[in-house]
C-alpha positions in Angstrom: 0.0 0.0 0.0 1.4 3.4 -1.0 0.7 6.4 1.2 0.9 10.0 0.0 2.7 11.6 3.0 6.0 13.3 3.4 7.5 13.5 6.9 10.4 16.0 7.5 12.3 16.9 10.6 14.1 20.2 10.4 15.8 21.8 13.4 14.0 25.0 14.6 17.4 26.8 14.9 18.3 26.6 11.2 17.7 29.8 9.3 18.3 30.7 5.7 18.0 33.7 3.3 15.8 32.6 0.4 16.7 33.5 -3.1 14.3 31.7 -5.5 15.7 30.4 -8.8 12.5 30.0 -10.9 12.4 29.6 -14.7 11.2 32.6 -16.7 8.2 30.6 -18.1 6.8 30.3 -14.6 6.9 34.1 -13.8 3.2 34.5 -14.8 2.1 31.7 -12.6 0.3 32.6 -9.3 2.5 30.0 -7.5 5.6 31.9 -8.6 4.2 35.1 -7.1 3.5 33.3 -3.8 7.0 31.8 -3.7 8.5 35.2 -4.3 6.5 36.6 -1.4 8.4 34.0 0.8 11.8 35.5 -0.2 13.5 38.0 2.1 12.5 41.5 1.2 15.7 42.9 2.8 19.0 41.5 1.7 20.7 39.7 4.6 17.4 38.9 6.4 17.0 35.3 7.3 13.9 33.2 8.1 13.4 29.8 9.8 14.2 27.0 7.4 11.3 24.8 8.6 8.8 27.6 7.9 10.1 28.3 4.4 10.2 24.6 3.5 6.6 24.0 4.8 5.2 27.1 3.0 7.0 26.2 -0.3 5.6 22.7 -0.2 2.1 24.0 0.5 2.3 26.5 -2.4 3.7 24.0 -4.9 1.5 21.1 -3.9 -1.7 23.0 -3.1 -2.2 20.6 -0.1 -2.6 21.3 3.6 0.5 21.1 5.7 0.2 19.5 9.2 2.8 20.5 11.7 3.1 19.0 15.3 2.9 22.1 17.6 2.3 21.4 21.2 3.7 18.0 21.9 7.3 17.4 22.9 8.7 14.1 24.2 11.1 14.0 27.1 13.9 13.8 24.5 12.5 17.0 22.8 11.2 15.2 19.8 7.7 15.8 18.2 7.1 12.0 18.1 7.4 9.0 20.3 8.8 5.6 19.2 6.2 2.9 19.4 5.0 -0.5 18.0 1.7 -1.2 16.1 1.4 -4.9 15.9 4.7 -6.0 14.3 5.5 -2.5 12.9 8.0 -0.3 14.6 7.5 3.4 14.0 6.8 6.9 15.3 3.6 8.3 16.6 3.1 12.0 16.1 0.4 13.5 18.3 -1.3 16.3 16.4 -4.0 18.8 17.4 -7.0 16.7 16.5 -5.5 13.3 15.5 -2.5 11.0 15.6 -0.1 10.2 12.7 1.8 6.8 12.8 4.8 6.6 10.5 6.9 3.5 10.0 
């Protein structure tokens, strides 16, 4: 069974200055304009990497992005290691649901 999910873990401390490199033929596309709005307006200004990656994926895919916000394990992770039958994986507590990833 294939599942259409991408799980990423990006440290909150990483920051980057975004300089989009988008082909000329995409300049009239609305997604291009949205991506350009993510870029730093002032040179030398950085933004959190996790935020830029999540917003870019949302713009390009047109899908909702779910981010674990409140839960932190005692190790500081957003998930806990667990077993579901014979499958070992991670359980991510979200605001209104749980997400199990093997």
